[in-house]
ChimeraX commands (.cxc) that place a marker at each C-alpha (Angstrom):
marker #1 position -26.70,-7.22,-52.44 radius 0.5
marker #1 position -23.04,-6.05,-53.75 radius 0.5
marker #1 position -20.44,-7.92,-52.20 radius 0.5
marker #1 position -18.70,-5.83,-49.67 radius 0.5
marker #1 position -15.30,-4.17,-50.98 radius 0.5
marker #1 position -12.56,-6.37,-49.90 radius 0.5
marker #1 position -10.02,-4.55,-47.22 radius 0.5
marker #1 position -6.75,-4.07,-48.34 radius 0.5
marker #1 position -4.27,-6.20,-46.03 radius 0.5
marker #1 position -2.22,-3.66,-43.58 radius 0.5
marker #1 position 1.00,-3.16,-44.11 radius 0.5
marker #1 position 4.46,-1.41,-42.57 radius 0.5
marker #1 position 6.24,0.68,-45.13 radius 0.5
marker #1 position 9.38,1.63,-44.26 radius 0.5
marker #1 position 10.15,5.70,-45.13 radius 0.5
marker #1 position 12.55,5.77,-47.83 radius 0.5
marker #1 position 15.94,7.44,-46.73 radius 0.5
marker #1 position 16.54,10.95,-47.78 radius 0.5
marker #1 position 20.37,10.64,-47.13 radius 0.5
marker #1 position 22.61,8.27,-45.59 radius 0.5
marker #1 position 23.24,4.52,-46.03 radius 0.5
marker #1 position 21.14,1.16,-46.62 radius 0.5
marker #1 position 22.64,-2.36,-45.40 radius 0.5
marker #1 position 20.86,-4.70,-47.10 radius 0.5
marker #1 position 20.67,-8.33,-47.66 radius 0.5
marker #1 position 22.24,-9.23,-43.99 radius 0.5
marker #1 position 21.01,-12.86,-42.85 radius 0.5
marker #1 position 18.30,-13.15,-40.98 radius 0.5
marker #1 position 19.55,-12.60,-37.30 radius 0.5
marker #1 position 22.48,-10.18,-38.08 radius 0.5
marker #1 position 21.14,-6.72,-37.78 radius 0.5
marker #1 position 21.09,-6.08,-34.18 radius 0.5
marker #1 position 24.97,-7.04,-34.28 radius 0.5
marker #1 position 25.91,-5.64,-37.42 radius 0.5
marker #1 position 24.56,-2.10,-35.70 radius 0.5
marker #1 position 26.52,-3.31,-32.36 radius 0.5
marker #1 position 29.86,-3.78,-33.68 radius 0.5
marker #1 position 29.20,-0.01,-35.88 radius 0.5
marker #1 position 29.38,1.78,-32.37 radius 0.5
marker #1 position 27.06,4.36,-33.99 radius 0.5
marker #1 position 26.37,7.44,-31.20 radius 0.5
marker #1 position 23.38,7.19,-29.42 radius 0.5
marker #1 position 21.60,10.26,-30.67 radius 0.5
marker #1 position 22.00,7.87,-34.56 radius 0.5
marker #1 position 18.50,7.81,-36.25 radius 0.5
marker #1 position 18.38,4.11,-37.44 radius 0.5
marker #1 position 15.56,1.73,-38.97 radius 0.5
marker #1 position 16.26,-1.61,-38.15 radius 0.5
marker #1 position 14.30,-4.25,-40.37 radius 0.5
marker #1 position 14.51,-7.86,-38.97 radius 0.5
marker #1 position 13.11,-11.20,-40.44 radius 0.5
marker #1 position 12.25,-9.39,-43.77 radius 0.5
marker #1 position 10.74,-11.61,-46.31 radius 0.5
marker #1 position 13.06,-12.14,-49.51 radius 0.5
marker #1 position 13.46,-13.52,-52.64 radius 0.5
marker #1 position 16.97,-14.28,-53.08 radius 0.5
marker #1 position 17.33,-15.44,-49.35 radius 0.5
marker #1 position 13.88,-16.11,-48.06 radius 0.5
marker #1 position 14.50,-13.95,-44.77 radius 0.5
marker #1 position 16.53,-11.11,-44.80 radius 0.5
marker #1 position 17.96,-8.27,-42.10 radius 0.5
marker #1 position 17.92,-4.87,-43.13 radius 0.5
marker #1 position 19.57,-1.36,-42.00 radius 0.5
marker #1 position 18.92,2.02,-42.77 radius 0.5
marker #1 position 21.47,5.01,-41.29 radius 0.5
marker #1 position 20.34,8.46,-41.72 radius 0.5
marker #1 position 23.10,11.20,-42.68 radius 0.5
marker #1 position 25.98,8.18,-42.42 radius 0.5
marker #1 position 28.32,7.13,-44.82 radius 0.5
marker #1 position 30.09,4.11,-43.55 radius 0.5
marker #1 position 34.13,3.93,-43.25 radius 0.5
marker #1 position 36.33,1.10,-45.05 radius 0.5
marker #1 position 37.08,-0.04,-41.78 radius 0.5
marker #1 position 33.16,0.06,-40.88 radius 0.5
marker #1 position 32.42,-1.87,-44.19 radius 0.5
marker #1 position 34.71,-4.75,-43.19 radius 0.5
marker #1 position 33.44,-5.31,-40.08 radius 0.5
marker #1 position 30.05,-5.67,-41.48 radius 0.5
marker #1 position 31.48,-8.31,-44.11 radius 0.5
marker #1 position 32.83,-10.19,-41.77 radius 0.5
marker #1 position 29.24,-11.03,-40.93 radius 0.5
marker #1 position 27.47,-10.19,-43.77 radius 0.5
marker #1 position 29.78,-11.26,-46.83 radius 0.5
marker #1 position 26.71,-11.40,-49.42 radius 0.5
marker #1 position 25.28,-7.66,-48.08 radius 0.5
marker #1 position 24.92,-4.98,-50.38 radius 0.5
marker #1 position 25.77,-1.44,-49.01 radius 0.5
marker #1 position 23.74,1.44,-50.71 radius 0.5
marker #1 position 24.43,5.48,-50.64 radius 0.5
marker #1 position 21.42,7.15,-50.81 radius 0.5
marker #1 position 21.38,11.41,-51.57 radius 0.5
marker #1 position 18.16,13.29,-52.04 radius 0.5
marker #1 position 16.23,9.55,-52.18 radius 0.5
marker #1 position 18.30,8.13,-54.55 radius 0.5
marker #1 position 20.62,5.34,-54.45 radius 0.5
marker #1 position 24.15,7.02,-56.10 radius 0.5
marker #1 position 26.20,3.96,-55.14 radius 0.5
marker #1 position 25.43,0.08,-54.55 radius 0.5
marker #1 position 28.43,-2.28,-54.03 radius 0.5
marker #1 position 28.37,-5.87,-52.41 radius 0.5
marker #1 position 30.24,-6.27,-49.36 radius 0.5
marker #1 position 33.67,-7.88,-49.92 radius 0.5
marker #1 position 36.07,-9.16,-47.44 radius 0.5
marker #1 position 39.63,-7.87,-47.48 radius 0.5
marker #1 position 42.65,-10.04,-47.70 radius 0.5
marker #1 position 44.12,-8.41,-44.70 radius 0.5
marker #1 position 42.16,-6.79,-41.36 radius 0.5
marker #1 position 43.52,-4.40,-39.18 radius 0.5
marker #1 position 42.65,-3.55,-35.90 radius 0.5
marker #1 position 39.21,-5.08,-36.28 radius 0.5
marker #1 position 39.00,-8.40,-34.71 radius 0.5
marker #1 position 40.89,-9.50,-31.27 radius 0.5
marker #1 position 42.88,-12.67,-31.25 radius 0.5
marker #1 position 41.45,-15.09,-29.23 radius 0.5
marker #1 position 45.01,-16.51,-28.15 radius 0.5
marker #1 position 45.75,-15.48,-24.81 radius 0.5
marker #1 position 49.54,-15.74,-25.79 radius 0.5
marker #1 position 49.19,-13.85,-28.92 radius 0.5
marker #1 position 51.48,-10.80,-28.88 radius 0.5
marker #1 position 48.50,-8.54,-29.22 radius 0.5
marker #1 position 47.62,-9.36,-25.80 radius 0.5
marker #1 position 51.07,-8.34,-24.27 radius 0.5
marker #1 position 52.38,-5.23,-26.66 radius 0.5
marker #1 position 51.12,-2.41,-27.95 radius 0.5
marker #1 position 50.21,-3.90,-31.66 radius 0.5
marker #1 position 47.32,-3.51,-33.88 radius 0.5
marker #1 position 45.61,-6.55,-34.39 radius 0.5
marker #1 position 45.69,-8.22,-37.82 radius 0.5
marker #1 position 43.80,-11.01,-39.23 radius 0.5
marker #1 position 44.19,-12.48,-42.81 radius 0.5
marker #1 position 41.22,-14.14,-44.50 radius 0.5
marker #1 position 41.85,-17.52,-44.95 radius 0.5
marker #1 position 38.48,-18.59,-46.94 radius 0.5
marker #1 position 35.23,-16.92,-46.97 radius 0.5
marker #1 position 32.90,-19.70,-47.01 radius 0.5
marker #1 position 32.81,-20.69,-44.24 radius 0.5
marker #1 position 34.22,-17.77,-42.86 radius 0.5
marker #1 position 38.16,-18.28,-41.33 radius 0.5
marker #1 position 40.61,-15.75,-40.51 radius 0.5
marker #1 position 43.93,-16.46,-39.03 radius 0.5
marker #1 position 46.04,-14.16,-36.54 radius 0.5
marker #1 position 49.18,-12.36,-38.75 radius 0.5
marker #1 position 51.61,-12.62,-35.66 radius 0.5
marker #1 position 50.76,-16.40,-33.57 radius 0.5
marker #1 position 48.93,-17.74,-36.77 radius 0.5
marker #1 position 46.02,-19.03,-34.66 radius 0.5
marker #1 position 43.30,-19.89,-36.87 radius 0.5
marker #1 position 39.82,-17.70,-35.65 radius 0.5
marker #1 position 36.35,-19.28,-36.32 radius 0.5
marker #1 position 33.35,-16.82,-36.80 radius 0.5
marker #1 position 32.02,-17.87,-33.45 radius 0.5
marker #1 position 35.37,-17.08,-31.89 radius 0.5
marker #1 position 35.25,-13.43,-33.44 radius 0.5
marker #1 position 35.31,-10.50,-30.94 radius 0.5
marker #1 position 35.65,-7.28,-32.22 radius 0.5
marker #1 position 37.92,-4.55,-31.10 radius 0.5
marker #1 position 35.86,-1.53,-29.98 radius 0.5
marker #1 position 34.72,0.36,-33.06 radius 0.5
marker #1 position 35.96,3.80,-31.71 radius 0.5
marker #1 position 39.61,2.44,-31.84 radius 0.5
marker #1 position 39.69,0.98,-35.38 radius 0.5
marker #1 position 42.07,2.24,-37.70 radius 0.5
marker #1 position 42.65,2.21,-41.49 radius 0.5
marker #1 position 41.98,-1.34,-43.73 radius 0.5
marker #1 position 44.41,-2.43,-46.26 radius 0.5
marker link #1:1,2 radius 0.2
marker link #1:2,3 radius 0.2
marker link #1:3,4 radius 0.2
marker link #1:4,5 radius 0.2
marker link #1:5,6 radius 0.2
marker link #1:6,7 radius 0.2
marker link #1:7,8 radius 0.2
marker link #1:8,9 radius 0.2
marker link #1:9,10 radius 0.2
marker link #1:10,11 radius 0.2
marker link #1:11,12 radius 0.2
marker link #1:12,13 radius 0.2
marker link #1:13,14 radius 0.2
marker link #1:14,15 radius 0.2
marker link #1:15,16 radius 0.2
marker link #1:16,17 radius 0.2
marker link #1:17,18 radius 0.2
marker link #1:18,19 radius 0.2
marker link #1:19,20 radius 0.2
marker link #1:20,21 radius 0.2
marker link #1:21,22 radius 0.2
marker link #1:22,23 radius 0.2
marker link #1:23,24 radius 0.2
marker link #1:24,25 radius 0.2
marker link #1:25,26 radius 0.2
marker link #1:26,27 radius 0.2
marker link #1:27,28 radius 0.2
marker link #1:28,29 radius 0.2
marker link #1:29,30 radius 0.2
marker link #1:30,31 radius 0.2
marker link #1:31,32 radius 0.2
marker link #1:32,33 radius 0.2
marker link #1:33,34 radius 0.2
marker link #1:34,35 radius 0.2
marker link #1:35,36 radius 0.2
marker link #1:36,37 radius 0.2
marker link #1:37,38 radius 0.2
marker link #1:38,39 radius 0.2
marker link #1:39,40 radius 0.2
marker link #1:40,41 radius 0.2
marker link #1:41,42 radius 0.2
marker link #1:42,43 radius 0.2
marker link #1:43,44 radius 0.2
marker link #1:44,45 radius 0.2
marker link #1:45,46 radius 0.2
marker link #1:46,47 radius 0.2
marker link #1:47,48 radius 0.2
marker link #1:48,49 radius 0.2
marker link #1:49,50 radius 0.2
marker link #1:50,51 radius 0.2
marker link #1:51,52 radius 0.2
marker link #1:52,53 radius 0.2
marker link #1:53,54 radius 0.2
marker link #1:54,55 radius 0.2
marker link #1:55,56 radius 0.2
marker link #1:56,57 radius 0.2
marker link #1:57,58 radius 0.2
marker link #1:58,59 radius 0.2
marker link #1:59,60 radius 0.2
marker link #1:60,61 radius 0.2
marker link #1:61,62 radius 0.2
marker link #1:62,63 radius 0.2
marker link #1:63,64 radius 0.2
marker link #1:64,65 radius 0.2
marker link #1:65,66 radius 0.2
marker link #1:66,67 radius 0.2
marker link #1:67,68 radius 0.2
marker link #1:68,69 radius 0.2
marker link #1:69,70 radius 0.2
marker link #1:70,71 radius 0.2
marker link #1:71,72 radius 0.2
marker link #1:72,73 radius 0.2
marker link #1:73,74 radius 0.2
marker link #1:74,75 radius 0.2
marker link #1:75,76 radius 0.2
marker link #1:76,77 radius 0.2
marker link #1:77,78 radius 0.2
marker link #1:78,79 radius 0.2
marker link #1:79,80 radius 0.2
marker link #1:80,81 radius 0.2
marker link #1:81,82 radius 0.2
marker link #1:82,83 radius 0.2
marker link #1:83,84 radius 0.2
marker link #1:84,85 radius 0.2
marker link #1:85,86 radius 0.2
marker link #1:86,87 radius 0.2
marker link #1:87,88 radius 0.2
marker link #1:88,89 radius 0.2
marker link #1:89,90 radius 0.2
marker link #1:90,91 radius 0.2
marker link #1:91,92 radius 0.2
marker link #1:92,93 radius 0.2
marker link #1:93,94 radius 0.2
marker link #1:94,95 radius 0.2
marker link #1:95,96 radius 0.2
marker link #1:96,97 radius 0.2
marker link #1:97,98 radius 0.2
marker link #1:98,99 radius 0.2
marker link #1:99,100 radius 0.2
marker link #1:100,101 radius 0.2
marker link #1:101,102 radius 0.2
marker link #1:102,103 radius 0.2
marker link #1:103,104 radius 0.2
marker link #1:104,105 radius 0.2
marker link #1:105,106 radius 0.2
marker link #1:106,107 radius 0.2
marker link #1:107,108 radius 0.2
marker link #1:108,109 radius 0.2
marker link #1:109,110 radius 0.2
marker link #1:110,111 radius 0.2
marker link #1:111,112 radius 0.2
marker link #1:112,113 radius 0.2
marker link #1:113,114 radius 0.2
marker link #1:114,115 radius 0.2
marker link #1:115,116 radius 0.2
marker link #1:116,117 radius 0.2
marker link #1:117,118 radius 0.2
marker link #1:118,119 radius 0.2
marker link #1:119,120 radius 0.2
marker link #1:120,121 radius 0.2
marker link #1:121,122 radius 0.2
marker link #1:122,123 radius 0.2
marker link #1:123,124 radius 0.2
marker link #1:124,125 radius 0.2
marker link #1:125,126 radius 0.2
marker link #1:126,127 radius 0.2
marker link #1:127,128 radius 0.2
marker link #1:128,129 radius 0.2
marker link #1:129,130 radius 0.2
marker link #1:130,131 radius 0.2
marker link #1:131,132 radius 0.2
marker link #1:132,133 radius 0.2
marker link #1:133,134 radius 0.2
marker link #1:134,135 radius 0.2
marker link #1:135,136 radius 0.2
marker link #1:136,137 radius 0.2
marker link #1:137,138 radius 0.2
marker link #1:138,139 radius 0.2
marker link #1:139,140 radius 0.2
marker link #1:140,141 radius 0.2
marker link #1:141,142 radius 0.2
marker link #1:142,143 radius 0.2
marker link #1:143,144 radius 0.2
marker link #1:144,145 radius 0.2
marker link #1:145,146 radius 0.2
marker link #1:146,147 radius 0.2
marker link #1:147,148 radius 0.2
marker link #1:148,149 radius 0.2
marker link #1:149,150 radius 0.2
marker link #1:150,151 radius 0.2
marker link #1:151,152 radius 0.2
marker link #1:152,153 radius 0.2
marker link #1:153,154 radius 0.2
marker link #1:154,155 radius 0.2
marker link #1:155,156 radius 0.2
marker link #1:156,157 radius 0.2
marker link #1:157,158 radius 0.2
marker link #1:158,159 radius 0.2
marker link #1:159,160 radius 0.2
marker link #1:160,161 radius 0.2
marker link #1:161,162 radius 0.2
marker link #1:162,163 radius 0.2
marker link #1:163,164 radius 0.2
marker link #1:164,165 radius 0.2
view
């Protein structure tokens, strides 16, 4: 008797994106926080990949956002959590731009200073931090010089984020 044909292992494929943005190479476990800090509209169509296999990272997360391009401020927010991430702009199913996330040296209006005595908590000034180091991530408040670790980062709501310098 002939051997039974081997069944192909079932797989789940994420549909290709016609137009939008893909954020790839997010550290495993960071996609949901990245999604939360973007403050997307409730009707936004987003595909989230969690703990996916990766040749370069062992495991990674992935975000696909339909019909959405990220602003410089949004890219800075994501770069704080995923400094090794890549962002692809998709048009008509083709990658038209692929860039690696980079932290700017100065970030305005994205991160709250954790120092309760800082001027940013008492006067109408835009929070500003400088990036002291990328690995490990260390920020410093422009006004009070307080050092800020990644686990202390509290984001300013996405709806009130100004331009990044």
